[in-house]
C-alpha positions as CSV (number, residue, x, y, z in Angstrom):
1,M,2.2,26.5,-12.2
2,V,3.6,22.9,-12.0
3,K,6.9,22.6,-13.2
4,R,6.9,18.9,-15.4
5,T,9.6,16.2,-15.2
6,T,9.7,13.6,-18.4
7,R,10.4,10.7,-17.1
8,G,9.9,8.8,-20.3
9,A,6.2,9.0,-22.3
10,A,3.2,6.7,-21.9
11,V,1.4,5.5,-24.8
12,W,-1.9,3.9,-25.5
13,V,-1.0,0.1,-26.2
14,N,-4.1,-1.6,-28.2
15,N,-6.6,1.2,-27.8
16,A,-10.4,0.2,-27.9
17,G,-13.7,1.6,-27.2
18,G,-16.9,0.2,-25.2
19,A,-16.9,-1.2,-21.7
20,P,-16.4,-5.2,-22.2
21,V,-17.3,-7.9,-19.5
22,L,-13.5,-9.8,-18.7
23,P,-15.0,-13.0,-18.6
24,A,-12.5,-13.8,-15.4
25,A,-13.5,-11.2,-13.2
26,C,-16.1,-13.6,-11.3
27,A,-13.2,-15.9,-10.4
28,W,-10.8,-13.1,-9.6
29,L,-13.3,-11.1,-7.2
30,K,-14.9,-14.5,-5.6
31,G,-15.4,-14.2,-2.1
32,C,-14.6,-10.3,-1.9
33,R,-17.5,-8.9,0.0
34,L,-17.8,-5.5,-1.3
35,P,-20.4,-2.5,-1.4
36,G,-22.4,-1.7,-4.6
37,K,-20.5,2.1,-4.9
38,L,-17.2,1.6,-4.7
39,A,-14.2,3.9,-6.3
40,V,-10.8,2.4,-7.5
41,G,-7.2,3.6,-7.9
42,F,-7.2,4.2,-11.4
43,S,-3.8,5.1,-13.8
44,G,-5.2,3.4,-16.8
45,G,-2.5,0.4,-16.9
46,I,-3.3,-2.6,-17.3
47,D,-4.0,-4.0,-13.0
48,S,-6.1,-0.6,-12.8
49,T,-8.0,-0.9,-16.2
50,A,-8.5,-4.7,-15.4
51,L,-9.9,-3.9,-11.8
52,L,-12.1,-1.1,-13.3
53,L,-13.2,-3.5,-15.6
54,S,-13.8,-6.3,-13.2
55,L,-15.9,-4.5,-11.1
56,H,-18.1,-2.6,-13.3
57,G,-18.7,-5.5,-15.3
58,T,-19.4,-7.8,-12.2
59,G,-22.0,-5.1,-11.5
60,H,-20.6,-2.3,-9.2
61,E,-21.3,1.2,-9.2
62,V,-17.5,1.9,-9.8
63,V,-16.1,6.3,-9.8
64,A,-12.1,6.1,-11.3
65,W,-9.6,8.4,-8.7
66,H,-7.2,9.1,-11.0
67,V,-4.4,11.1,-9.2
68,D,-1.4,12.9,-12.2
69,H,1.6,13.4,-10.3
70,G,2.5,15.5,-13.3
71,W,5.7,13.5,-13.5
72,R,5.9,12.8,-17.2
73,A,5.6,16.3,-20.0
74,D,2.1,14.6,-21.4
75,S,0.2,13.4,-18.2
76,A,-2.1,15.9,-18.3
77,R,-3.3,14.8,-21.7
78,E,-3.1,11.3,-20.7
79,A,-5.7,12.4,-17.5
80,D,-7.6,13.6,-20.0
81,N,-7.9,11.0,-22.6
82,L,-8.9,8.9,-19.7
83,G,-11.2,10.5,-19.0
84,R,-12.7,10.5,-22.6
85,R,-12.4,6.9,-21.8
86,M,-14.3,6.7,-18.8
87,S,-17.1,9.3,-20.3
88,V,-17.9,6.2,-23.3
89,W,-17.5,3.8,-21.0
90,G,-20.1,5.3,-18.5
91,I,-18.1,5.4,-15.8
92,E,-17.8,8.7,-13.5
93,F,-13.9,10.0,-13.5
94,Y,-12.4,12.2,-11.1
95,S,-8.5,13.2,-11.6
96,A,-6.5,15.8,-9.7
97,R,-3.3,17.0,-9.7
98,P,-0.8,17.6,-6.3
99,G,1.5,20.0,-5.6
100,A,4.6,19.3,-7.0
101,A,6.5,16.5,-4.3
102,P,9.7,17.3,-3.2
103,A,13.1,16.3,-5.4
104,R,14.3,14.1,-2.3
105,N,12.0,10.7,-1.0
106,R,9.9,11.9,-4.1
107,E,7.9,8.3,-4.5
108,A,6.7,8.2,-0.7
109,A,5.7,12.4,-0.7
110,A,3.9,11.4,-4.1
111,R,2.3,8.5,-2.3
112,K,1.3,10.5,0.9
113,A,-0.4,13.0,-1.2
114,R,-2.6,10.5,-3.4
115,Y,-4.1,9.0,-0.5
116,A,-4.7,12.2,1.0
117,Q,-6.2,13.3,-2.1
118,F,-8.6,9.8,-1.8
119,L,-8.9,10.6,1.5
120,C,-10.7,14.2,0.5
121,W,-12.5,12.5,-3.0
122,A,-13.8,9.7,-0.6
123,R,-15.3,12.4,1.8
124,D,-16.8,14.6,-0.9
125,Q,-18.7,11.5,-2.3
126,G,-19.4,9.8,0.2
127,I,-18.1,6.6,-0.7
128,T,-16.3,4.1,1.7
129,T,-14.3,1.3,-0.2
130,L,-11.2,1.9,-2.2
131,C,-9.9,-0.8,-4.4
132,L,-6.5,-1.2,-5.6
133,A,-5.3,-3.5,-8.2
134,H,-1.8,-4.7,-6.8
135,H,-1.9,-8.8,-7.8
136,R,0.8,-11.7,-7.4
137,D,3.4,-10.2,-8.8
138,D,3.1,-7.1,-7.2
139,Q,3.1,-9.1,-3.5
140,A,6.2,-10.9,-4.2
141,E,8.4,-8.0,-4.8
142,T,6.7,-6.3,-2.3
143,V,8.0,-9.0,-0.5
144,C,11.4,-9.0,-1.9
145,M,12.0,-5.2,-1.2
146,R,10.7,-5.5,2.3
147,M,13.4,-8.3,3.0
148,L,16.3,-6.3,1.4
149,Q,15.5,-3.4,3.6
150,G,15.9,-5.2,6.1
151,S,12.0,-5.7,7.9
152,G,10.9,-8.1,10.1
153,V,8.3,-10.6,10.0
154,V,5.3,-7.9,9.8
155,G,6.5,-6.2,7.2
156,C,7.6,-9.3,5.1
157,A,4.4,-10.2,5.2
158,G,3.6,-8.1,2.1
159,M,0.5,-5.6,1.4
160,K,-2.9,-6.6,3.5
161,P,-5.9,-7.5,1.2
162,E,-7.5,-4.8,3.2
163,R,-6.9,-2.0,5.7
164,T,-8.7,1.1,6.9
165,L,-7.4,4.5,6.5
166,N,-9.1,6.8,8.6
167,H,-12.6,6.4,7.4
168,L,-12.0,4.4,4.1
169,H,-11.6,0.8,3.6
170,I,-9.1,-0.2,0.9
171,V,-8.9,-3.4,0.0
172,R,-7.1,-5.3,-2.7
173,P,-9.6,-7.8,-4.1
174,L,-6.2,-9.0,-7.0
175,L,-3.6,-10.3,-4.8
176,Q,-3.9,-13.8,-5.4
177,V,-4.2,-13.1,-9.5
178,P,-1.1,-12.8,-11.2
179,K,-0.4,-10.1,-13.7
180,S,-0.4,-12.5,-17.0
181,A,-4.2,-13.1,-16.3
182,L,-4.8,-9.4,-16.4
183,Q,-3.0,-8.7,-19.2
184,G,-4.5,-12.0,-21.4
185,A,-7.7,-10.9,-20.2
186,L,-7.5,-7.1,-21.8
187,R,-6.1,-8.5,-24.7
188,Q,-8.4,-11.4,-25.4
189,A,-11.0,-8.2,-24.7
190,G,-9.3,-5.5,-27.3
191,V,-8.9,-3.5,-24.6
192,G,-6.4,-0.8,-24.4
193,W,-4.4,0.4,-21.8
194,L,-1.6,3.0,-21.0
195,E,2.3,2.0,-21.0
196,D,4.7,4.2,-18.3
197,A,8.2,3.9,-20.0
198,S,9.3,5.1,-16.4
199,N,8.3,1.6,-14.7
200,Q,11.5,0.6,-16.8
201,D,13.7,2.8,-14.8
202,T,15.9,0.1,-12.6
203,S,17.1,3.1,-10.6
204,L,13.9,2.8,-8.5
205,M,14.1,-0.6,-6.1
206,R,10.9,-1.8,-7.0
207,N,11.5,-2.0,-11.3
208,H,15.4,-3.1,-10.2
209,I,13.3,-6.3,-8.3
210,R,11.3,-6.7,-11.0
211,Y,13.9,-6.6,-14.1
212,D,17.1,-7.5,-12.3
213,I,16.4,-9.7,-9.2
214,F,13.6,-11.8,-10.3
215,P,15.1,-12.6,-14.2
216,G,18.0,-13.8,-12.1
217,I,16.4,-15.7,-9.9
218,R,14.1,-17.5,-12.9
219,R,17.3,-18.3,-14.6
220,S,18.1,-20.4,-12.0
221,G,14.7,-22.6,-12.6
222,V,13.2,-20.8,-9.7
223,D,10.1,-18.9,-9.9
224,P,10.4,-16.0,-7.5
225,T,6.5,-15.4,-7.3
226,V,6.2,-18.4,-5.5
227,L,9.4,-18.2,-3.6
228,F,8.6,-14.9,-2.0
229,G,4.7,-15.9,-1.9
230,R,5.8,-19.0,0.2
231,W,8.3,-16.9,2.2
232,Q,5.2,-13.9,2.5
233,Q,2.9,-17.0,3.9
234,Q,5.5,-18.1,6.6
235,A,5.8,-14.4,7.9
236,L,2.4,-14.7,8.7
237,R,2.2,-17.1,10.5
238,L,4.9,-15.8,12.6
239,A,3.5,-12.4,12.9
240,A,0.3,-13.8,14.0
241,L,2.2,-15.3,16.6
242,L,3.8,-12.0,17.9
243,D,0.6,-10.8,17.9
244,T,-0.9,-13.6,19.9
245,R,1.6,-12.8,22.8
246,A,2.3,-9.4,22.1
247,S,-1.7,-9.4,23.5
248,I,-0.8,-10.2,26.8
249,A,0.5,-6.4,27.6
250,E,-3.2,-4.4,27.9
251,I,-2.9,-1.4,26.1
252,R,-4.6,1.7,27.9
253,R,-5.7,4.7,26.2
254,E,-6.2,8.1,28.0
255,N,-5.7,12.0,27.3
256,G,-3.8,11.0,24.1
257,T,-1.2,8.8,25.5
258,V,-1.8,5.0,25.2
259,S,0.3,2.7,28.2
260,V,1.1,-0.8,28.8
261,S,2.7,-2.2,32.4
262,W,6.7,-1.6,32.1
263,N,7.1,-4.7,33.9
264,V,5.0,-7.2,31.7
265,W,6.7,-5.4,28.1
266,R,10.2,-5.5,29.6
267,K,10.4,-9.2,30.5
268,M,9.0,-9.7,26.8
269,S,11.3,-11.1,24.0
270,R,12.4,-8.7,21.6
271,P,10.3,-9.4,19.0
272,V,7.6,-9.3,21.0
273,R,8.3,-6.1,22.7
274,A,8.9,-4.7,18.6
275,C,4.9,-6.2,18.3
276,V,3.8,-4.5,21.3
277,L,5.1,-0.9,20.1
278,Q,3.6,-1.3,16.9
279,R,0.0,-2.3,18.3
280,M,0.7,0.8,20.5
281,M,1.2,3.3,17.7
282,S,-2.2,1.8,16.0
283,T,-3.9,2.1,18.6
284,L,-2.9,5.5,19.2
285,F,-2.4,6.7,15.1
286,G,-4.6,4.5,13.7
287,E,-4.4,1.1,11.5
288,G,-1.7,0.8,9.3
289,V,0.6,3.1,11.2
290,V,3.9,2.3,12.2
291,L,7.7,3.1,13.9
292,G,10.4,2.8,11.3
293,R,13.3,0.1,12.1
294,R,15.7,2.2,13.7
295,H,12.7,3.5,16.2
296,I,12.5,-0.3,17.0
297,V,16.3,-0.1,17.7
298,L,16.4,3.0,19.6
299,A,14.0,1.9,21.7
300,E,15.7,-1.1,22.4
301,L,18.7,0.7,23.3
302,W,16.6,2.6,25.6
303,L,15.6,-0.3,27.4
304,G,19.4,-1.6,27.6
305,K,20.3,1.1,29.7
306,G,17.7,0.8,32.3
307,G,14.6,2.5,30.5
308,H,15.4,5.6,32.4
309,G,13.6,8.7,31.1
310,G,11.8,8.6,27.6
311,I,13.0,9.0,24.2
312,D,11.3,10.6,20.9
313,L,11.0,8.6,18.4
314,S,9.9,10.0,15.4
315,R,8.2,13.2,17.3
316,C,6.2,11.0,19.0
317,R,7.5,10.2,23.0
318,L,8.2,6.9,24.4
319,S,8.7,7.1,28.6
320,H,9.0,5.1,31.3
321,R,6.6,6.2,34.2
322,S,5.6,5.4,36.9
323,E,4.7,1.8,36.4
324,G,4.1,2.1,32.9
325,L,5.4,2.5,29.1
326,H,3.6,5.6,27.9
327,L,3.6,6.7,24.4
328,S,2.4,10.3,23.7
329,A,0.3,11.4,20.6
330,A,2.1,14.4,18.7
331,E,2.3,15.3,15.3
332,A,4.5,12.5,13.5
333,S,6.2,11.8,10.6
334,L,4.9,7.9,10.2
335,H,5.1,5.0,8.0
336,R,2.2,3.8,5.9
């Protein structure tokens, strides 16, 4: 039995049948190179509904993947309703409920479970591409949140338009589209969506940014989406520069370990050294896997003390042996 916790009801808004084509879909998806068959991470909200219909209406064979975390008392009923709607629309639908997430850091645990389920479905269904419905407003919130958390330029560069997780290509086609455009298109087409009242919970950082910080910025006459979008572009340029300089340190891989020249690494500037460490992590564990900020700080403290021996970084080990800096593979608790 899964314990269900009520976090506010989710209700259908402007519910209507049929599967209309959204007129703006072609413009939203212009330039996206996507396969004929793909999956969409589908919650039933505005964003994922608009993405689902856009892809469906532009000729893609779409599969809807819905992960029910059981955080609301009626979430199972909502999943059933979504399944019936997908049947009416002629769209293949899969739903799963992972085990209960721990109370501590529940959002991160749920995200990990969600992506594990996506990978399972991808393998079983032979799907290679998953589309997610993050939009321009989400990107601005992400950049703001990472700045408040003290992220470096790579973190402040925001969500990538696409990346690969194991065998699954993950694409965010709507990052340049404002949420207002998605909502307006659904309303114009008479298409309903789920409103999740838990999205109003401002104890969560993203919701605090959305409902408290951003409105305050707007009252000062500044559009936060434009502001943080500009900072994101600056972070992208700086991240590209760091990556170019970090590429001087040639990464070698052998027997579960990656290494670079110790002398090359230690003579680099601190930001470039951090970039090299992140490149080593991605080489060893896969794209998108990075060290946390505290681990970068630990590595710098270790170097400042002479870099003797090695240090443990979240169950992976960084060590100085002979003329090399080595990062050893282990079962690691890493951030994606």
